[in-house]
C-alpha positions in Angstrom: -0.2 0.0 -0.1 1.5 3.2 -1.0 1.5 6.8 0.9 -1.2 7.9 -1.2 -3.3 5.3 -0.6 -3.1 5.4 3.4 -3.6 9.4 3.1 -6.9 8.1 1.5 -7.8 6.1 4.2 -7.3 8.3 7.2 -9.1 11.1 5.7 -12.1 8.8 4.9 -11.8 7.2 8.0 -11.9 10.6 9.8 -14.9 12.3 8.4 -17.8 9.7 8.3 -21.4 10.8 8.6 -23.4 9.8 10.9 -26.9 7.8 9.8 -29.9 8.7 9.6 -32.3 6.2 9.4 -31.9 2.2 9.9 -32.6 1.9 6.0 -30.1 -0.5 4.5 -29.5 1.5 1.2 -28.0 4.1 3.4 -25.8 1.9 5.0 -24.6 1.3 1.4 -24.7 4.8 0.7 -22.2 5.6 3.4 -19.8 3.2 2.0 -19.8 3.8 -1.1 -20.1 7.4 -1.5 -17.8 10.4 -0.4 -19.1 12.5 2.0 -20.2 15.4 0.0 -22.2 13.3 -2.2 -23.6 11.0 0.7 -24.7 14.3 2.4 -26.9 15.5 -0.9 -28.3 11.3 -0.6 -29.3 11.9 2.8 -31.2 14.6 1.9 -33.3 12.7 -1.4 -34.1 10.1 1.5 -35.5 13.2 4.0 -37.7 13.9 1.7 -38.8 10.4 0.8 -40.4 10.7 4.0 -43.2 12.9 3.2 -43.7 11.2 -0.1 -46.4 8.9 -1.0 -46.4 6.0 -3.4 -50.2 4.1 -4.9 -49.5 1.3 -7.1 -50.7 1.7 -10.5 -49.8 -1.3 -11.8 -48.1 -4.0 -9.4 -44.9 -4.0 -9.1 -44.4 -2.2 -12.5 -46.0 1.4 -12.4 -45.9 3.8 -9.2 -47.7 7.3 -9.1 -45.8 9.3 -6.0 -47.1 12.3 -4.7 -46.7 14.2 -1.1 -48.9 13.5 1.5 -51.5 16.0 2.2 -51.1 15.7 6.1 -47.7 16.3 6.1 -47.2 19.5 8.4 -44.8 21.0 5.6 -46.3 21.8 3.0 -44.6 23.0 0.0 -46.0 25.6 -2.6 -46.5 23.6 -5.4 -47.2 20.2 -5.4 -46.0 17.5 -7.8 -47.0 14.1 -9.2 -44.1 11.4 -10.4 -44.3 8.1 -11.9 -41.7 5.7 -11.4 -41.3 2.5 -13.5 -39.8 -0.6 -11.9 -38.5 -3.6 -13.5 -37.3 -5.6 -10.6 -35.9 -8.4 -12.9 -33.4 -6.4 -14.6 -33.5 -3.9 -11.6 -34.3 -1.2 -13.4 -35.9 2.2 -11.2 -36.4 5.1 -13.5 -38.5 8.2 -12.8 -40.4 11.3 -15.1 -38.1 13.6 -13.5 -34.8 12.3 -14.6 -32.6 12.9 -11.7 -30.0 10.3 -12.6 -29.4 11.1 -15.9 -28.8 14.5 -14.9 -27.1 14.6 -11.8 -26.1 10.5 -11.4 -28.2 10.1 -7.9 -31.0 8.6 -7.6 -34.4 10.6 -6.4 -36.6 10.6 -3.8 -39.3 9.2 -5.7 -37.4 5.9 -6.4 -35.9 5.8 -2.8 -39.5 6.3 -2.0 -40.6 3.1 -4.2 -37.3 0.8 -2.8 -38.0 1.5 0.9 -42.3 0.4 0.2 -40.6 -2.7 -1.8 -38.6 -3.4 0.9 -35.4 -3.4 -1.4 -32.5 -3.2 0.6 -29.7 -3.2 -1.8 -29.2 -0.2 -4.7 -28.3 -1.4 -7.8 -24.4 -1.4 -8.1 -25.1 0.6 -11.4 -27.1 3.5 -10.6 -23.7 4.1 -8.1 -21.1 5.6 -10.3 -17.7 5.7 -9.8 -17.7 9.3 -9.7 -18.8 9.5 -6.6 -17.7 6.7 -4.9 -14.6 6.8 -2.0 -11.9 6.0 -4.0 -11.6 6.8 -8.1 -10.5 3.6 -10.3 -7.2 4.8 -11.4 -4.5 2.8 -13.2 -1.3 3.1 -11.3 1.8 2.0 -13.6 4.8 1.2 -10.6 7.5 0.3 -13.0 9.7 2.9 -14.4 8.5 4.3 -18.1 10.9 5.4 -20.9 9.0 9.0 -21.3 9.7 11.4 -24.4 12.2 14.6 -24.8 8.8 16.3 -24.5 7.0 14.6 -21.8 8.9 17.0 -18.8 6.0 17.4 -16.9 5.3 13.8 -16.4 8.8 13.0 -15.4 8.2 15.9 -12.9 5.0 14.3 -11.4 6.7 10.5 -11.4 10.0 11.4 -9.6 7.8 13.9 -7.3 5.3 10.8 -6.4 8.8 8.8 -6.1 10.5 11.3 -3.9 7.6 12.0 -1.5 7.3 7.9 -0.5 11.1 7.6 -0.2 11.3 11.0 2.2 8.3 9.6 4.3 10.8 6.3 4.5 13.5 8.1 5.1 12.6 10.6 7.8 11.6 7.9 10.1 15.0 7.1 11.8 18.5 9.0 12.4 20.2 6.1 10.4 18.1 6.2 7.6 18.2 10.1 7.2 22.0 10.0 6.6 22.2 7.2 4.7 19.5 8.7 2.5 21.0 12.1 2.8 24.7 10.7 1.5 22.6 8.7 -1.5 21.2 11.3 -2.5 24.5 13.8 -3.2 25.9 10.6 -4.9 23.0 10.2 -7.0 23.2 14.4 -7.5 26.5 13.9 -8.9 26.0 11.7 -11.0 23.0 13.5 -12.7 25.6 16.6 -13.2 28.2 14.1 -15.0 25.4 12.6 -17.1 25.3 16.5 -19.1 28.4 15.8 -20.4 28.0 11.9 -21.5 24.2 12.2 -23.4 23.2 9.0 -25.4 21.6 9.0 -28.7 17.7 9.7 -28.7 16.0 6.1 -29.5 13.3 5.7 -32.2 10.5 5.7 -29.4 11.6 9.2 -27.9 11.3 10.8 -31.3 7.7 9.9 -31.8 6.9 12.6 -28.7 4.5 9.7 -27.0 4.8 6.6 -25.3 2.8 3.3 -25.5 2.1 1.8 -21.9 -0.1 -1.4 -22.3 -3.2 -1.3 -19.3 -3.2 -4.8 -18.1 -7.4 -3.9 -17.1 -8.5 -3.7 -20.6 -5.5 -4.8 -23.0 -5.3 -1.2 -24.4 -2.6 1.2 -25.7 -2.4 4.2 -23.9 -0.8 7.4 -24.7 0.9 10.0 -22.7 1.8 13.1 -23.3 2.3 16.5 -21.6 -1.0 17.9 -20.1 -2.1 20.9 -22.3 -1.0 24.3 -20.3 -4.2 26.2 -20.0 -4.3 30.1 -20.6 -3.1 32.1 -17.1 -5.9 34.1 -15.5 -5.4 37.8 -14.2 -4.1 41.4 -15.5 -3.1 41.0 -19.6 0.1 42.2 -20.7 1.3 45.5 -21.9 1.1 44.3 -25.1 -2.5 43.1 -25.1 -3.7 46.4 -24.1 -7.0 48.4 -25.2 -5.7 50.9 -27.5 -6.8 54.1 -26.1 -7.8 57.3 -28.0 -6.1 60.5 -28.1 -9.6 62.0 -26.6 -9.3 59.3 -23.6 -5.1 59.6 -22.9 -5.3 63.4 -22.7 -7.9 63.4 -20.6 -5.8 60.1 -18.4 -2.2 61.9 -19.1 -1.0 63.4 -15.9 -0.8 67.1 -15.4 2.2 69.7 -15.7 2.3 71.9 -13.3 3.9 75.4 -13.4 6.1 76.9 -10.6 4.2 79.8 -9.0 7.2 82.6 -9.0 9.2 81.9 -11.9 5.9 80.3 -14.3 8.7 77.7 -15.9 8.0 73.9 -16.0 10.5 70.8 -14.1 10.1 72.1 -10.9 8.4 73.8 -7.4 8.7 76.9 -5.7 11.1 74.9 -3.2 13.4 74.0 -5.8 13.5 76.6 -7.6 16.2 78.4 -8.8 15.7 82.4 -9.4 15.1 82.5 -6.4 18.5 81.9 -4.9 19.3 84.2 -7.9 16.9 87.2 -6.7 18.6 86.9 -3.3 22.1 87.1 -4.6 20.9 90.0 -6.7 19.5 91.8 -4.4 22.6 90.8 -1.4 25.0 92.7 -4.6 22.9 95.8 -4.6 22.5 96.1 -0.9 26.8 96.0 -0.6 27.5 98.4 -3.5 25.1 100.6 -1.5 26.5 100.4 1.8 30.4 100.5 0.3 29.0 104.0 -1.4 27.7 105.4 1.7 30.9 104.6 3.7 33.1 106.4 1.0 30.5 109.2 1.0 30.9 109.6 4.9 34.7 110.0 4.7 34.7 112.1 2.3 33.1 114.2 4.2 34.7 113.9 7.8 38.0 114.5 5.1 36.9 117.8 3.8 35.5 119.0 7.6 38.7 118.1 9.2 40.6 119.9 6.3 
């Protein structure tokens, strides 16, 4: 049993919904269906309790409708016709819920309870709603093509996860596995220089695997790359008209002192130049006044 199977068994054992009734079909559904589908099956089984089935043709045709004495009355009562073939274990209803959702409807469940049918036929429990889907697992190594990088990565990831879980249990296993991983990494780097020629099977771009269950050939290829979600790149953006570009464009502000663009009042150079000119003018005026005072003093003393 692989680690994947152990995890599935743990999850299914923990998440087990309680039984609502003592019907055998509910117990069978609990063992077969997964948790989400089993809840929906229980809802259909509860709805069957407010229905009444009248036999139109013995063992073949039934008329199912809501009980008139039921406390919870529906806004519009409906009548269903259920056809039964007990030899072939066939059940069909005019609501066609099984054809749409893959699950038996409440009228069919009501007819099954009325006829004391203790087991749901296996053909009415589809594999999609079961706890374990039947999938093909290949334990032997597969020679994948050069283009199938995603498949090789997925296979190695599963093997590495199981190897890590076994190697982390004890200190001895951990030390042994870490040394072997270092050796494997060195050998992989050395393989780049010694590339072997490609085989004919690898050049085809696909690998054929025999399925032992169906004896059919399955062609493995990389999965299709889905389109990424989110905002498109700049090259895929919508082209804006000129009027919209003018409205959405950034506004240019001019300096309030010198009325020029490219700077504001805090970084304006015109104010510093004006201050420098004013300082030079005052210094010149002071110098001239000082010389005049000196001349007048000399004339008075002379």
